[in-house]
C-alpha positions as a LaTeX table, in Angstrom:
\begin{tabular}{lrrr}
\hline
Residue & $x$ (\AA) & $y$ (\AA) & $z$ (\AA) \\
\hline
Gly1 & $-5.77$ & 22.32 & 8.52 \\
Ala2 & $-7.75$ & 23.87 & 5.68 \\
Glu3 & $-10.87$ & 25.86 & 6.59 \\
Glu4 & $-12.54$ & 25.22 & 3.24 \\
Ile5 & $-11.93$ & 22.63 & 0.51 \\
Glu6 & $-13.14$ & 22.88 & $-3.07$ \\
Val7 & $-13.31$ & 20.11 & $-5.64$ \\
Ile8 & $-13.17$ & 21.21 & $-9.28$ \\
Leu9 & $-14.31$ & 18.66 & $-11.84$ \\
His10 & $-12.97$ & 18.22 & $-15.36$ \\
Asp11 & $-16.01$ & 20.10 & $-16.77$ \\
Lys12 & $-15.18$ & 23.07 & $-14.44$ \\
Arg13 & $-18.05$ & 22.46 & $-11.99$ \\
Thr14 & $-16.97$ & 23.41 & $-8.48$ \\
Tyr15 & $-18.20$ & 21.88 & $-5.21$ \\
Asn16 & $-17.51$ & 22.46 & $-1.56$ \\
Ala17 & $-16.10$ & 19.27 & $-0.04$ \\
Lys18 & $-16.44$ & 17.72 & 3.40 \\
Ile19 & $-13.69$ & 15.63 & 4.96 \\
Leu20 & $-15.09$ & 12.22 & 5.95 \\
Gly21 & $-11.79$ & 11.05 & 7.35 \\
Gln22 & $-8.04$ & 11.26 & 6.98 \\
Asp23 & $-5.14$ & 8.92 & 7.63 \\
Ser24 & $-1.68$ & 10.37 & 8.13 \\
Asn25 & $-0.09$ & 6.91 & 8.11 \\
Ser26 & $-0.92$ & 6.53 & 4.42 \\
Asp27 & $-1.22$ & 10.25 & 3.52 \\
Leu28 & $-4.80$ & 9.72 & 2.29 \\
Ala29 & $-8.05$ & 11.55 & 3.00 \\
Leu30 & $-11.63$ & 10.90 & 1.88 \\
Leu31 & $-13.66$ & 13.87 & 0.64 \\
Lys32 & $-17.37$ & 14.04 & $-0.09$ \\
Ile33 & $-19.22$ & 16.37 & $-2.47$ \\
Glu34 & $-22.96$ & 16.67 & $-3.06$ \\
Ala35 & $-23.28$ & 15.76 & $-6.73$ \\
Lys36 & $-25.22$ & 13.27 & $-8.84$ \\
Glu37 & $-24.45$ & 11.01 & $-11.80$ \\
Leu38 & $-20.70$ & 11.36 & $-11.60$ \\
Ser39 & $-18.55$ & 9.04 & $-13.66$ \\
Tyr40 & $-16.01$ & 7.05 & $-11.64$ \\
Leu41 & $-13.07$ & 4.70 & $-11.86$ \\
Glu42 & $-13.28$ & 1.04 & $-10.92$ \\
Phe43 & $-10.63$ & $-0.43$ & $-8.62$ \\
Asp44 & $-8.44$ & $-3.19$ & $-9.99$ \\
Asn45 & $-6.53$ & $-5.75$ & $-7.91$ \\
Ser46 & $-3.05$ & $-4.31$ & $-7.33$ \\
Asn47 & $-1.82$ & $-7.71$ & $-6.09$ \\
Asn48 & $-1.86$ & $-8.83$ & $-9.73$ \\
Leu49 & 0.38 & $-6.05$ & $-11.09$ \\
Lys50 & 3.48 & $-7.02$ & $-13.04$ \\
Val51 & 6.76 & $-5.15$ & $-13.39$ \\
Gly52 & 6.96 & $-3.82$ & $-16.95$ \\
Gln53 & 3.17 & $-3.39$ & $-17.26$ \\
Trp54 & 2.05 & $-0.18$ & $-19.00$ \\
Val55 & 0.33 & 2.45 & $-16.84$ \\
Leu56 & $-1.04$ & 5.99 & $-17.17$ \\
Ala57 & $-0.73$ & 8.71 & $-14.51$ \\
Ile58 & $-3.41$ & 11.43 & $-14.37$ \\
Gly59 & $-3.21$ & 14.69 & $-12.45$ \\
Asn60 & $-2.77$ & 18.46 & $-12.53$ \\
Pro61 & 1.01 & 19.07 & $-12.55$ \\
Tyr62 & 1.95 & 22.75 & $-12.44$ \\
Asn63 & $-1.77$ & 23.63 & $-12.82$ \\
Leu64 & $-1.95$ & 21.87 & $-16.20$ \\
Asn65 & $-5.38$ & 20.35 & $-15.60$ \\
Ser66 & $-6.09$ & 16.73 & $-16.53$ \\
Thr67 & $-2.61$ & 15.89 & $-17.75$ \\
Val68 & $-1.93$ & 12.25 & $-18.70$ \\
Thr69 & 1.53 & 10.69 & $-18.80$ \\
Ala70 & 2.50 & 7.14 & $-19.73$ \\
Gly71 & 5.09 & 4.70 & $-18.45$ \\
Ile72 & 5.58 & 1.27 & $-16.97$ \\
Ile73 & 5.60 & $-0.22$ & $-13.49$ \\
Ser74 & 9.27 & $-0.09$ & $-12.59$ \\
Ala75 & 8.99 & $-1.91$ & $-9.25$ \\
Lys76 & 6.52 & $-2.97$ & $-6.57$ \\
Ser77 & 6.46 & $-2.71$ & $-2.77$ \\
Arg78 & 8.93 & 0.17 & $-2.58$ \\
Lys79 & 9.74 & 1.78 & 0.79 \\
Ile80 & 11.22 & 5.28 & 0.44 \\
Asn81 & 10.94 & 6.57 & 4.04 \\
Ile82 & 8.79 & 9.66 & 3.49 \\
Leu83 & 5.83 & 9.01 & 5.80 \\
Asn84 & 5.50 & 9.61 & 9.52 \\
Asp85 & 6.66 & 7.03 & 12.04 \\
Gly86 & 4.34 & 4.06 & 11.70 \\
Gly87 & 3.39 & 5.00 & 8.14 \\
Ile88 & 2.74 & 2.08 & 5.82 \\
Glu89 & 4.97 & 2.29 & 2.75 \\
Ser90 & 4.66 & $-0.21$ & $-0.06$ \\
Phe91 & 4.55 & 1.95 & $-3.17$ \\
Ile92 & 4.17 & 1.13 & $-6.84$ \\
Gln93 & 7.17 & 2.68 & $-8.61$ \\
Thr94 & 6.58 & 4.00 & $-12.11$ \\
Asp95 & 8.50 & 5.98 & $-14.71$ \\
Ala96 & 5.30 & 7.73 & $-15.86$ \\
Ala97 & 6.04 & 11.41 & $-15.23$ \\
Ile98 & 4.71 & 12.58 & $-11.84$ \\
Asn99 & 5.27 & 16.15 & $-10.66$ \\
Ser100 & 3.94 & 18.60 & $-8.12$ \\
Gly101 & 0.15 & 18.60 & $-8.60$ \\
Asn102 & $-0.06$ & 14.92 & $-9.51$ \\
Ser103 & $-0.55$ & 13.81 & $-5.89$ \\
Gly104 & $-4.01$ & 12.34 & $-5.36$ \\
Gly105 & $-4.36$ & 11.64 & $-9.07$ \\
Ala106 & $-5.08$ & 8.26 & $-10.56$ \\
Leu107 & $-2.60$ & 5.67 & $-11.75$ \\
Ile108 & $-4.56$ & 3.47 & $-14.13$ \\
Asn109 & $-3.89$ & 0.41 & $-16.29$ \\
Thr110 & $-4.62$ & 0.15 & $-20.00$ \\
Asp111 & $-8.15$ & $-1.06$ & $-19.19$ \\
Gly112 & $-8.84$ & 2.30 & $-17.51$ \\
Lys113 & $-9.06$ & 0.80 & $-14.01$ \\
Leu114 & $-7.50$ & 2.31 & $-10.90$ \\
Ile115 & $-4.36$ & 0.51 & $-9.75$ \\
Gly116 & $-2.87$ & 3.26 & $-7.59$ \\
Ile117 & $-3.02$ & 6.81 & $-6.27$ \\
Asn118 & $-0.04$ & 9.01 & $-7.17$ \\
Thr119 & 1.65 & 10.28 & $-4.03$ \\
Ala120 & 5.36 & 11.07 & $-4.34$ \\
Ile121 & 8.50 & 11.46 & $-6.44$ \\
Gln122 & 12.16 & 10.88 & $-5.67$ \\
Ser123 & 14.26 & 13.68 & $-7.06$ \\
Asn124 & 17.34 & 15.79 & $-6.34$ \\
Thr125 & 15.77 & 18.79 & $-8.08$ \\
Gly126 & 12.17 & 18.67 & $-6.85$ \\
Ser127 & 10.97 & 17.82 & $-10.36$ \\
Phe128 & 10.38 & 14.44 & $-11.98$ \\
Ser129 & 13.58 & 12.54 & $-12.75$ \\
Gly130 & 12.24 & 9.10 & $-13.60$ \\
Tyr131 & 10.99 & 7.89 & $-10.21$ \\
Gly132 & 7.32 & 8.28 & $-9.28$ \\
Phe133 & 5.40 & 6.44 & $-6.59$ \\
Ala134 & 1.75 & 5.48 & $-6.06$ \\
Ile135 & $-0.23$ & 3.90 & $-3.24$ \\
Pro136 & $-1.50$ & 0.47 & $-4.45$ \\
Ser137 & $-5.23$ & 0.33 & $-5.13$ \\
Asn138 & $-5.91$ & $-2.55$ & $-2.70$ \\
Met139 & $-4.38$ & $-0.55$ & 0.13 \\
Ala140 & $-6.21$ & 2.62 & $-0.90$ \\
Glu141 & $-9.57$ & 0.85 & $-1.24$ \\
Lys142 & $-9.31$ & $-0.62$ & 2.28 \\
Ile143 & $-8.38$ & 2.77 & 3.76 \\
Ile144 & $-11.17$ & 4.56 & 1.88 \\
Thr145 & $-13.75$ & 1.98 & 2.97 \\
Asp146 & $-12.70$ & 2.30 & 6.62 \\
Leu147 & $-12.76$ & 6.11 & 6.50 \\
Lys148 & $-16.25$ & 6.03 & 5.00 \\
Glu149 & $-17.67$ & 3.53 & 7.49 \\
Tyr150 & $-15.76$ & 4.35 & 10.68 \\
Gly151 & $-14.08$ & 7.73 & 10.15 \\
Glu152 & $-10.72$ & 6.09 & 10.82 \\
Val153 & $-8.62$ & 3.20 & 9.54 \\
Arg154 & $-9.03$ & $-0.11$ & 11.39 \\
Arg155 & $-5.63$ & $-1.75$ & 11.17 \\
Ala156 & $-5.06$ & $-5.42$ & 11.83 \\
Tyr157 & $-1.91$ & $-6.85$ & 13.38 \\
Ile158 & $-0.26$ & $-10.25$ & 13.58 \\
Gly159 & 1.82 & $-9.23$ & 16.60 \\
Ile160 & 5.35 & $-9.80$ & 15.37 \\
His161 & 8.63 & $-7.94$ & 14.88 \\
Ile162 & 10.07 & $-8.69$ & 11.46 \\
Ala163 & 13.21 & $-8.21$ & 9.39 \\
Asp164 & 14.18 & $-8.56$ & 5.76 \\
Ile165 & 16.42 & $-11.54$ & 5.09 \\
Asp166 & 19.82 & $-10.70$ & 3.61 \\
Thr167 & 22.93 & $-12.81$ & 3.05 \\
Lys168 & 24.31 & $-12.00$ & 6.51 \\
Ile169 & 21.11 & $-13.07$ & 8.33 \\
Lys170 & 20.83 & $-16.17$ & 6.16 \\
Lys171 & 24.34 & $-17.23$ & 7.13 \\
Glu172 & 24.01 & $-16.38$ & 10.86 \\
Leu173 & 20.73 & $-18.30$ & 11.24 \\
Asn174 & 21.65 & $-21.05$ & 8.79 \\
Leu175 & 18.53 & $-20.42$ & 6.71 \\
Ser176 & 17.99 & $-22.44$ & 3.56 \\
Ser177 & 17.25 & $-19.44$ & 1.31 \\
Leu178 & 16.75 & $-15.67$ & 1.14 \\
Lys179 & 13.01 & $-16.07$ & 0.60 \\
Gly180 & 10.39 & $-14.73$ & 2.99 \\
Val181 & 10.40 & $-12.38$ & 5.99 \\
Leu182 & 12.10 & $-13.28$ & 9.27 \\
Ile183 & 10.16 & $-13.07$ & 12.54 \\
Ser184 & 12.62 & $-11.69$ & 15.08 \\
Lys185 & 10.23 & $-11.46$ & 18.04 \\
Ile186 & 6.69 & $-12.46$ & 19.02 \\
Val187 & 4.48 & $-10.01$ & 20.95 \\
Glu188 & 3.05 & $-11.71$ & 24.03 \\
Asn189 & $-0.66$ & $-12.63$ & 23.79 \\
Ser190 & $-0.77$ & $-11.47$ & 20.17 \\
Ala191 & $-2.47$ & $-13.28$ & 17.30 \\
Ala192 & 0.87 & $-14.86$ & 16.35 \\
Asp193 & 1.55 & $-15.95$ & 19.93 \\
Lys194 & $-1.88$ & $-17.58$ & 20.29 \\
Ala195 & $-1.49$ & $-19.35$ & 16.93 \\
Gly196 & 1.82 & $-20.91$ & 17.91 \\
Ile197 & 4.11 & $-18.91$ & 15.63 \\
Gln198 & 7.65 & $-18.68$ & 17.00 \\
Ser199 & 10.63 & $-16.35$ & 16.85 \\
Leu200 & 12.98 & $-17.15$ & 13.95 \\
Asp201 & 10.10 & $-18.57$ & 11.91 \\
Val202 & 10.10 & $-17.26$ & 8.35 \\
Ile203 & 6.86 & $-16.06$ & 6.74 \\
Leu204 & 6.82 & $-17.22$ & 3.12 \\
Ala205 & 3.23 & $-16.33$ & 2.13 \\
Ile206 & $-0.09$ & $-14.93$ & 3.35 \\
Asn207 & $-3.18$ & $-16.64$ & 1.93 \\
Gly208 & $-0.99$ & $-18.11$ & $-0.79$ \\
Ile209 & 0.53 & $-14.76$ & $-1.85$ \\
Lys210 & 4.32 & $-14.85$ & $-1.52$ \\
Val211 & 6.09 & $-12.20$ & 0.57 \\
Asn212 & 9.80 & $-11.41$ & 0.32 \\
Ser213 & 10.07 & $-8.07$ & 2.12 \\
Ile214 & 8.66 & $-6.14$ & 5.06 \\
Ser215 & 6.84 & $-3.75$ & 2.71 \\
Glu216 & 5.18 & $-6.64$ & 0.83 \\
Leu217 & 3.95 & $-8.11$ & 4.12 \\
His218 & 2.62 & $-4.75$ & 5.32 \\
Glu219 & 0.82 & $-4.21$ & 2.01 \\
Leu220 & $-1.01$ & $-7.51$ & 2.39 \\
Ile221 & $-1.90$ & $-7.23$ & 6.09 \\
Ile222 & $-3.33$ & $-3.70$ & 5.76 \\
Gln223 & $-5.96$ & $-5.14$ & 3.40 \\
Phe224 & $-7.55$ & $-7.10$ & 6.28 \\
Asn225 & $-9.70$ & $-6.07$ & 9.25 \\
Pro226 & $-9.20$ & $-7.02$ & 12.90 \\
Gly227 & $-10.92$ & $-10.35$ & 13.56 \\
Glu228 & $-10.40$ & $-11.71$ & 10.05 \\
Lys229 & $-8.57$ & $-15.01$ & 9.66 \\
Ile230 & $-5.51$ & $-15.42$ & 7.48 \\
Asn231 & $-3.37$ & $-18.41$ & 6.60 \\
Cys232 & 0.37 & $-18.00$ & 7.05 \\
Thr233 & 2.86 & $-20.22$ & 5.24 \\
Ile234 & 5.73 & $-20.55$ & 7.71 \\
Gln235 & 9.15 & $-22.14$ & 7.40 \\
Arg236 & 10.51 & $-23.43$ & 10.72 \\
Lys237 & 13.99 & $-24.82$ & 10.21 \\
Glu238 & 13.46 & $-27.31$ & 7.37 \\
Gln239 & 9.69 & $-27.69$ & 7.81 \\
Ile240 & 6.93 & $-25.80$ & 5.97 \\
Lys241 & 3.85 & $-25.21$ & 8.11 \\
Gln242 & 0.40 & $-23.74$ & 7.40 \\
Ile243 & $-0.79$ & $-21.73$ & 10.41 \\
Ser244 & $-4.19$ & $-20.03$ & 10.61 \\
Leu245 & $-4.66$ & $-17.04$ & 12.90 \\
Ser246 & $-7.22$ & $-14.34$ & 13.70 \\
Leu247 & $-5.84$ & $-10.83$ & 13.31 \\
Gln248 & $-6.06$ & $-8.42$ & 16.25 \\
Ser249 & $-6.40$ & $-4.65$ & 16.45 \\
\hline
\end{tabular}
């Protein structure tokens, strides 16, 4: 809703910015400025992050420009229910101090590579109380690439309704473990339907990467484009199956 947007660099240079695209489902926008020879951060693979890993959060909290705070990754694939309906939430949780003004700032590893974009805190006071959240770099990179090329995010879908597996569901369905994500329903004529995936199948992994929650599955799928093929590791009763499918839009 802004009429004008300015970007102020660390060396105080100021540029007018143009919005190339925005995505309310992830709370990200891509801005462009006309400048040359800017230094930049490299993306790192957020799929490889480990709980306990040291990180640095950079931002401008309370107008304190270029503030750096340190902490660890406290958890991965957190859903905290702050985005609009349909918003993809799979945040990196960190105890590096994040406050008002940190949003949009970088969360980096000790190699100086971007692993996340700071976006939220959870607090009873409105100030940092030990819980900060960042959008994983793999998710952000896919969204940024789509906004640059298409002006919107191209989201891919398997075509399933899913649920986290808890002790109650495990007992009711006589599942062998709590691992994976339960498929509660298949959308007709979807990628899953055409590939032969069935209701009550359990997704254990996508392309070899294990998934144990809805947010972990969403974080992986958003990294792909419609039309791309993925391999799903499925448990059907006592059998483990490898099913390939082409994602749809």
